[in-house]
N, C-alpha and C positions, 0 to 999 in steps of 0.2 A: 503495498502498500504507498502511496505516494500522497505529500500535500504540494498542494501545485494554488496558486493566486494569479485571480483574472488580472490583464494585463490593457480591456477594456474599460473597466470597471474600475471609476474612479476610489470605488471603498474600498476595492482592492481581492473583492472576494474571496473567500477557502472553497477548495472545491479539495478533496479525493480520488484519488486516481486509483484504481486495482488495477493492476499489466497478469494476461493470463498467458504464459508463453502459448506458444497453438500447437507444438510438440506437446505436451501431456496435457492436451485434449481431444487429440485425430480420434480415439474411439468414446467418448462423448458428448462428441459437437449435437448431439440434438437434444443431449440436458444444455448444455449451457445457454444454445439456441433460446429451451422451454423458456428454462431463468430467466435474462435477457429480455425473451417478454415476456412476462410476467413480469418486472422491475421496469417494464417502462409500464406497462399497466396502471402500478400501483400509482396511488392518489389518495397517501397515508398521512399524515401524523409525526402518527408514533411510525412508521417507510421512511426509510432514504433513498432521496428519490436518484433516478438515474438522468444525469441531462443532453448523454454524446457516447458515442461507441467513438472509440478509432483507433487501425487496423495499422499495423505494417508489415513488411514479411515476415518477422517474425511473433509479434504477439498482439493481442485485442486488451485497446484501454478500455473501461469502461471510467466514464468521468463525472460521478457522484456525490451529489449531496455531503460537506464535509458533519461532522457531527466532533466536540471533544468529550473527550471526557473518559475515554479509554474501550478496552473492546466492550462487547456486553459478556460474552461469556466471561471474563473476571469476575465481572460483577452477578452475575447467577453461581456461581461455583461458592462464594462468600459464603 
């Protein structure tokens, strides 16, 4: 996961970028496509918003809403 800042907005809005190596999802392309379609369709205040999908030769990059506070798994396990 990477943190990115908008260069087009004056407030420097933050985004989370999840980069997925294409070679890791060759067998699960249908699952990934399904997950992305669900994320695109979601519009709920308690769900992370997917803004954009960018592909290059080796990766699929999901540009998502940035949520501070750490991993949810860590909060669930406590």
